[in-house]
N, C-alpha and C positions, 0 to 999 in steps of 0.2 A: 503687878506684876508680883509670881511668887518667888521669895527668897530663891528658890533654885534658879529661877529666868534672872533673876540680877544676879548670882553668881557667875552663869555663864555667861550673862552680856559683858560682865568684868574680863573674864577667861578670856573671851573672846577678844577683845580690846587689847590684850597682853600680847595674845596670840598674835595679832595681825600688828601689832607694836613687832614684837620680835623679828617677824618675817621680812618688815619692810627695813628693819636697822641691816637684815644678814644679806638683802637684796642689795642696800647700798655699801657695805663693808664689801662684798661680791664685786661691785662697779670699778673700786681701784685697784683690783688684780690683775694680773696680767691673764691673758688666755694658755691653753698648753696647747692648741690647733697650731702654731706658728713653729713652735718646737718641734712638733707632731711630723710639721713639712719639713724641718730642716733633718729631724732623725733621716727620714725616705729622700732626702736629698743628699745626705752622707752615703749614703746605701749603694745610690746611683753613682756614685765619684767610685767605690771599690769596684762596681760592676765593670766603668767603663776601663778598667785596667786590666779586663779580662783578654791573653793573648790566643789560649786555645790550644790546646795538644790534643793527639789520639783519634778517632777516628769519629768522635763525637764533635767535635772543633767546628766546625762548619755549622753545624746543627744552633749549636751553644752562640755563636757567633750572633748567628743571625736573630737570633732572640735576642741576645743582649741589645742589637742596636734597634729592636722593635722596640724594646723597654724604656730606653736610653736615651734615644735621639741621637741626633748627626752632631750637637756640641753640647754635650753633657757639661763640662765646664764651663762654659759663657754661662750658658743655662741657671747654674749653682749658683756663679756670681751672681747673675740677677735676683736668683733668689734670697740668698743673704744680704745684700742690698736692701730689698724691702723689707726683710723682718730689721735694718739697722735701724731705717726710716723708722719703722713704727716704734723701734724703741724710743729713737730720739727724741721723738714728739711727744712720747708720754713719759720720758725723764724731765724735759724742758715742763710739762704739767704739773709732775710731783714736785720740785724743784723749787717752783713757785708757790706750792703750798705748805700752810705750815699744819696738816691735819696729820695727827699720831698716827689714824690708820692708813696713810700713805709710805710711813716712813720704813717698815719693810720693802712696799714695793719699789721703793726706791732704791733701795740694796741689792736689791735681785733686778730690778733694770741695771744698775749701774754694771753690775757682774756680767752679766747677759751682754751691753754695749761693748765691754773692753774681750768677754769670748769672741764675740765678733769679729770685730775691728783684727785678730788677731787672723780668724780664718781667711775671712776679706783677704788678706796682704799674702796670703799662700796661694788663692784661687787666683789672684794679679800676678804672679811668677808665673802663673801656668797659662794665663794668656797672651804672654809675650809683653808683660808691663812690670818687669821688676823694680824698676825706679820708683815707680806709682805705689808699689809694694813696701818701698822702704821710706818713701813716706809717711804709707798710713800706719805703719810700726812706731817711727816717730812721734805721732800725737798721743801716744798711748806713755811715752814717757815725760808729757808735757804735765805741769802743776795743775789738779783738779777742782774744782771750785769751792766753795766756801761750805756748801751743804753735801759734798761725797763725803765718802767713808774716810778717816782717816788714814795718814799717810803710810801708818804702820802698820796698815790691815793686812793679810797673810794675801789674801785674793789678789789687791796690787801688787804686792812685792811679786808674786806668781807670774803675774801678768808681764810687769816691768823686765824680770830676766829672759823670759820668753821673748818677747820683742827682741831684748838686745842680742840675743841669741840669732833670731833670726837677721836680723838689719846685717850682721854679722858676716851670715852667709850669705849674701845676695847685696850686697854693696860691691861697688868695682874700685879699689880692690878688695877684696873679701878679708875678712879678721874674724878668725877661729877663737870663739873664747873657751879656758879650756875645761869646763865644764859643762859644753854645748850638748855631748850625748847625752846624758841624764836628765837635765831640763826638758828637753824635746820626748826623752821616753817617758819622763812625770807628769808634763804639762799639757803636751798633745795627745790627740787619740785617731785612731783612723788614717783615713786616707790623709789627713794632714801632717799627723805624726812622720807618714812612709814619705810623703814629696819631702820632708826636713831632713829626714835622714839619708834619704838618695842625695841630698844636694851637701849634706854633712861627709859620707864615705866616697863622693865623687873628689871633692878637694882636699878629701884625705888620700887619695888613691889607697884605698881599699875594696881593692875588686871581689876578695872570698867573700867580707859582709852584703856585697853588694849582690852577691848573686843569691845567698841566703835569704835576705830579707827580699826579694824579688818572687824568691819558690814563696815563702810565707804569706805576699801582697797576693799571689796567683790564686790561692788557697783560700783564700778570703774575697776573693773578685768573684771566682765561682758560686762559693757560697752566697755571696749578696745578689745573683742573678736570681738563683730557687729563692731568696726571701723576698724579693720584689717581687716572684710569681705570687707570693702569699698575698701581701699587701698591696698589690696595684691589678693585676690579672685575674685573681679570683673576685676579687670583690667587683672589678671590672664587668664579667662574666653576667654577676649576680644584678649587676644593676641591667645590663642588657635585658637579661631573661625577665627583669621587673617590669621594666618600657612592655615589654611585649606581653606579657601578664595585665597589666592595666588596660593596653590599646584592645588586649582580647574581650576580657570582662566590661570593659564601656562599651563598645560594640556589642555582645549582647542586650546588654542592659539595655541601649536603646530598640535593637530589633525585638526585645521579648519581654520587656517590661518587669509585671512582677511576676514572673515566672524565670526571671535571670537569679543564678549566683550571689549578683551582689543584693537583691531581694527580699532573700532568706531572711522569714521570722522578722521582716521590717514590721508587720501589723502586730507582731507579738507582744501582747503590753504585760507587764508586772503589776503585781498586785500590791503597795506597798503600804502596810499596816500603822507607821511610827510618819513622824511629821517631821520638820525641819530643827525641832528642837535637839532632836535626836541625832541627827544628820551632823551639827553644829556638835551636841558632846562629843560625838568620838571623834571629829577630826581637830577641833578645837585641844580636848583635852588629851585623848589617848594620841593622836599624829603627832600632834602640833606641841604643845607643853611639856608632855611629859616623856614622848620619843625625839625630841627633837632639843629640850633645853633641859628639863628635869632628871633624866638617866644621863648624857653625858656628862653634865654639870657633879653629879653625885659620882659619878663612874672616877672623874678628874679628883675630884677633894679625895675619895679612898686611894689613889694612886701617892698622891702629893702626901696623903699622912703616913705613909710609907717609903717616904721621901724615893720618889720613883716618878718623873719626868716622861709622860708616853711621848715627847717631842724629839727627847733622845734616845727612843729604843731603836735597834735594829732593825731592818726590815721585816725578819723576820716577826720580831715580837709586835713592831706596829703592827702585821696584819692581821695578828691574833687579838691586837686589844680592839681594832676594828671590825673584826670579828663579833667579838662577845658584847659589843657595844652594839651591832644592828641585831643581835640576838636579844638582847634583853630589850632595845626598843621593838622587836616582835614581839615579844612577852607582853609589853605594858602596851603598847595598839591593841592587839587581838584579846586582852584580858578586857578592856574600856569597852569592844566591839560586841563581845560577847553579855558584859553586865546589862549593855545600855539596849540589846534588843530579846534579852532574856523572855520577857516578859509578854513574849509576842509566838514564843514558841508554842507549837510546831508551825513553822513558817507556810506561807503560800508556795505551791508550787512554782520551780525556775528560781529559786535563790542559793546562791551560792554551788551550783550544779559543776560537778565531775564525772563526768561518761568517760568512762577509761577505753570503753568499745564504740568509739563514734570516729568521727572526721577529724579530730581535733588538731591531729599532725598536718592535714592538707590544709587546714585554716589558719595555721599557726608559722607553716613554710610561707606557703600564699601572701601573708601579711608580711612579712620578714621581708618578701622581693619586693611587693608592690612599696612599702616605706623608703626600702635604699634609696629610687629617685629622688621622690619627694623630701626625703630628710638630707642628702647631697644638695638637693637646689637650692633648700630653704638657710643650710649652712654658708654655703656660698656668696649669698647673698648677706647672710647676717653677719658673716667676717669684713665684708666690707663695710656696715653698719657701724660695727663694735671699733675695729682698727685697732685689733691685739688687744682690748682692753674687754674685761667685764666677769671674769674668774673661769674657775672650772671646774670638774669634781676632784677634790684634794685627793682623791684612790690615785687617781691617774698619773699625776707624774712618779708618784710611788712605786706604782707597778709598770712603768716604763722603764724607772732605771732599776728595776731590782734582775739581780743576778741567782736568784735565790729559788731553786723549785718548789720549796714545800711552802713559802712565802705565797709564790704565787698557785699552789694549789689552794690554799687559804683565800685568797682574791678572787681565786675561781668557783667557789663554795661561796662566797659572800655574796658577791657580785650575776653570777649564773644561775644558783639556786636561792640562796637566802632573799634575796633582793626581789625578784621574779614571784615569791610566790607570798610574801608580803604586800608588794604595792599592789599586784594583781586583785586579791582579796580586798584590799580595802578601797583602792581607785575603782575597778571596774567588776569587782561582786556587791561594794557596797553603796560605795558613791555613786557610780554613774545610774544603776535601776532608781535609785531614792528619790536621784534631778529631775526624775521623770513625773513625778508626783507632781510638780507644780512648771515642766519645758518641756515642751515636744523632746522629742527622740532624738532628734539631730542637733539642737542647742545642746542636750544632755550631755551627747558626746563634745560637743566644743568644750565646754565648761569644764567638765570631769578632766579633758588634757590639759587646759591650761593651768587649772590647778596642782593636775601632776607635774607639772612643770615646774610651777613656782615653787613647789615641794623641795626641791632639788638646790633651791638656795643660789642659784647661778644667773643672774641678770640676764647675761650672754647666751645662754643655752637654752632659754625660754620659748624660744621659739622653734628650734631646732625639737625640743621636749616635747614643745605642745603637738608640733605634725605626728610625732612619736605615737604620741597618745592618742591622738584621732583615729590615728589606725590602729590602735590596739583596741580601743571601744568598740571601732568599725568590726571587727575581728569578733570581738562577744558577743553584742547583738546581733550577730548574725550565725555564729556556729553555740552562744548558748551555752557555751563549755568554756570553764574558767582554764582547764588545761591550754585550750589555744592560745592565750595569749599569754597565760604564765610560759608556755612552749615559744613564742615568737621574742618575746622579752629574754627569755634567757637564750635564744641565739644571735640578740643584737649584743647582749653585752659579753656573752662567747667571744664575738667577732670582732668587739673592741679590746678585748683583753687579748686575745692571740696579736691584733693589730700590733698592740704594745710593746711586748710580748720580742716579735721580732723585731721592731724597730731601735725598741732598744738595746737587741743584741748585735745591733749591725755594726755602730758606730765604735768598737774595741779595736 
């Protein structure tokens, strides 16, 4: 074996080790999915307060009832209790572990569990169980375990103060603490803050503040209805359209066979001038080691030499940092790809094809609709399997909690433009056709979809992302135009960011 192959073999083992450690690390991290569901639940609670005024009130009330159901508060209580059960299970698991990797997750889960208990208690007051709520809050005042955060932790102090205020409001007889209002205003959010303030102002006999509070809540409730349309009704329409489109295309495939839309370009093969060594070189050196290891570590070292910690950046600076990192990743990956296949120029026909005057829009949009029901179904099954663990894209929580329009614009450019261009050229433009040298087309689509999912370094997202990658591969092999999967990928990421923005702006 030549020295180059020895080096490539060593680098491949290094890349596999790095990938394995990244997936193992993600195993201990909580998913964002449960948080997304709770954000949507909070929107439902806001919408449930809408009373309706004016000529459009009846239609909005009907729309509200269709969106939130008949017992939104009871359903919200069940949702919060389910998330807490999952958090308690994971807490017990991490508290029994001495693994340093799990330490950060332990702290996060401890705080999540405390926040959930505060909110569950408020939900219990609205379902006719105030005494149960008081008992729920009193649990927060009990001493914590040996492996919990220190008692002087600000998050614990905040939780204890809030619990004391809430207990005073709902116990019999009530006991109003002197700093009750600022604690509620500072430590509770959205619908939960509203319910606590209503109770406080009622006990204090402050009718003017109650009227002002109700006016503000009605405004938020109406906004919540329209936000729910964006995150529920509109994707729901896409889901129905995707199911219908899949049914129509499936029936056409049965009756027309090779003349059907799904069979387009199925028998058209690529001429592949390079071998597996070139494939490894591009993905091991260019994508994995250079893009995922060397560039991020170098960039982090540069910032640290300037006494700057990216983890302490504000959301706009984090967005710029992520964008710069991704641009460097693209430059590194494309450079290795170019120099790896440069000796084969000019490439055979069909490689890296961009045809603007083509039906790429139809293929991309159709692929997006078909992917919706498939990924949703796989995600639902996947959630049951992982039970709230397995990590998620680190960009999602930042985007979810961002209120900065500039930061959101940068996130959009990164996720909806840069990522589709880079990942589609690498995975669909280069990897998928290259694999057909050794595998049938269907197997190449499956393997490239799996590697696409693994490259996101989150073990719990492998199955949903693999499903998305398979549809992207199918769209590319049928359209033979990279603009089609790029457009579909951009639509998918844009829809995710839009939902995160709407959900994140719904709980204040």
